[in-house]
N, C-alpha and C positions, 0 to 999 in steps of 0.2 A: 744307382744306390749301392751302397757297400754295406754288406751284412756280417757282424760279428756274433757268433754264437757263443754264449757264456754259460757253462755249467757250474752252478754254485754248489761246492761241496759234495760233488757225486760219490755214491756210496759203493757200487757195483761195477766191476770191470766190464761185465757183459754189457751194461748200458753205455759205457764209454765207446765199445766197438760198435754197438748199434747206432749211436748218435753220430759218429764218424762216417759210418756207411749211409745214413739217410742224408747227411749233408753233401756227400759227393754224388747221391742220387739227382740233387737239384742244383749241382754246380756252385756250392758254398764250401770255403775251404778254410776260413779263419775261425779257429776253434780255441777258446780260452777257458782253462780250468781254474776254478777259485778254490783253493785250499783242499784239494781232493783227498778223499779217506782212503782211496787205494792208488796204487802205482798203476802205470800203464804196463801191465804185464802180458803174459802169453794169452791169457784168457781173452783180454781186451783186443788183442791183435787178431785173435782167431775168429772173433765176431765181427771185426772191421771188414773182413774179407778183401775186397779190392780197393778199400779206403785206407790202407795203412799209411799212405802219404799223408792224409789229412789227421790221423792220429799222431802220427810221429812228429808232426810239425806243430801240435798244439803247444800253446804257451801255458805254462803254470805259474800262477800268482798267488799271493797270500791274502789279498784283500779284494773287495769289490770295487773299491776306488781305483785300483790298479788296472782292474779288468775293463772298466767303462772309460778310462783315460782316452780321449780323442774321439768319443762317440758324441755326435750331436743330438742323437735321441736314444733313449734307453726305454726298452719295452720289456715288462715284467710279464710272467704267465702265472696264473692262478687256477686252482680247481674249485675255489670258494665261491658261491653264488652269493652276491651281496648287492647292495645298492643304496639307495635313500642319501643320507648324509655323511655316509662312510666313504668319503672321497678316494681313499686308498684302494679300495676294492671295487670301485665302479668299473666294470669291464667293457671292453668292446671285442667283437668277434675278430678272428684271425683275417678275414676276407676284408673287413673295414679297415683294419690296421694296414694290410698290406696295400690297400688303395691309397690311404692316407700318405704312407711314407716311402713307397717304392719309385715315386716320380721325380725324385731329386737325387743329387749326388752326394747327399749326406751319409755319414756313417752311422749305422743303426746298430745298437747293441740289443740282442735278444736274450733275455735272462731266463734261464730254467732253473727252478729250485730243486731242492733235495728230494730224493725219492719218497722219504717218509713224511717230512714236514713242509716242503715246498719253500717258498721265500718268507723270510721274517717281515714283520711290520716295518722294521728300520730299513730293510732292503727295498721294500715296495715303496718307501718315501723317496727313493732315489729314481724312480721310474717315471718317465713322461706320460706312459700309457700303461694300461694293463689288459692283457688278452686272457680271455676265458673261452675255451672250446664248449659250444653247446653240446651236451651229452646226457646220458641217461639219468633221471632222476634217481633210479635205485642204486646206480654205481657210477659216478660221474669222474672218477680220478682215472686218468690215462697214465700208463706208463711213460717215462719222460721222453723215450725215443719215439714213441708213438705220436705223442703231441707235438714233438718237434717236427715229424714228418709232415703233419698237417699243416702247421705253421708255414713250413719252408715250401710246401706246394703253393700255398696262396701267394707267398711273396715271389716265388718264381714266376708264376703266371702273370701277376700284376705288372712285375718289372719289365716283362716283355711287351706290354701294351701301349707303353708311352716312352717319350724321349726324355731322360733325366734333364733336370734344369739345375743350374748352380744354387747351392744353399748355402746357409751360414755355417762357419767352422764351430768346432767344439769350443774355442776360445771365446767367440762371440756369444755362444750360447751361455757360457759361464757368466758373461757381463750381464745379459738379460736377467739370469737368475738372481745373482747377487745383487742387482739393482732393485729387482722386485722385492727381494727379502728386506732391504734397507728401507724402502718407501713404506712397506705395510707395517714394519716395526715403528716408523716415525709417526704413525697416525695412533696415538694414544687411545686406549680404551675400545679399540675395535674388538668386537666379538669374534672368536674363532680364529684367532690370528694364525695358527698352524694350518687350519682348514683353508684359509683364504690364501696363504702362501702356495699351498699345494695346488689349489684350484687354478691360481693365475699362471703358475709354472706349467701346468699342463695345456691350460688353454694356448698360451704362448708358443709352447713346444708343438703342439698339434696344428696351430693355425698358421705358422710360418712355412711358406711354400717356395720362396726364393730368396737369394742373397740380398735382393733390393729391399724385400719386405722385412728381412732381418736388421738390415742396417737403419731402415726407417724407424723401426720399433726401438732401437738401441738410442737413437737420436731422440726420440720422443721420451723416452724413460730418463735419459740424463738430463733433459730440459726440465721434466717435471721434478726430479730430485733437486736441481738447482734451485727451482721455485719454491719447493716446499721444505727441504731438509736444511738446507745451509741458512736461510733466514732465521730458522729456529735456533741453529747453534750460534749464530751472531746476536741473537736477542739474549740468550743466556750468559754469552760471554761478557756483553756489556752491562750485566747486572752487578 
């Protein structure tokens, strides 16, 4: 597993330093900053301690799309406790996420939201899974560096317990997502179209464990699309 830590619009230099430090504690080095509100200044460097190399090599981008480019799986983090029919925020624990995604060679993007407001609804929609750290009912919001440390610990431990298996590429993942979207949209009158698309994308994303499974799913979805969507197009064309 390759893990990319993505900080979305970080607001404090101190947290930049602490996040770089905890990344190096667990041997993760790929850091991306999305539209940071502060520069990597002297304060950030001071708090990074011996992880200045992680901080100095951080990639700065202007959009989340740039940050997750190349990732086969995108995992968001949230402090919001939710569930039921709200697909966006049905969370899994860090240990469960680590066990699911650390046994392949896929590139995993781990999104950490803003210190004040976390990840937006639109950003969560781009995630294949959402992590929530079980914490106090009285005060459940952790500092982003503390939350990152807990998550990286679990991914570090899980990745050392098994052998990585070849997985699908980010391009193959896009094929699955786009084909799924087209199939759902072709089924006129379906209730909760958006929820259905998000649910299927997350089921497929979390269920694929090898390149063979991914290729089999792509083949199936394409054949299904040929059987459902194209006959409909020809029918309307002949009218």
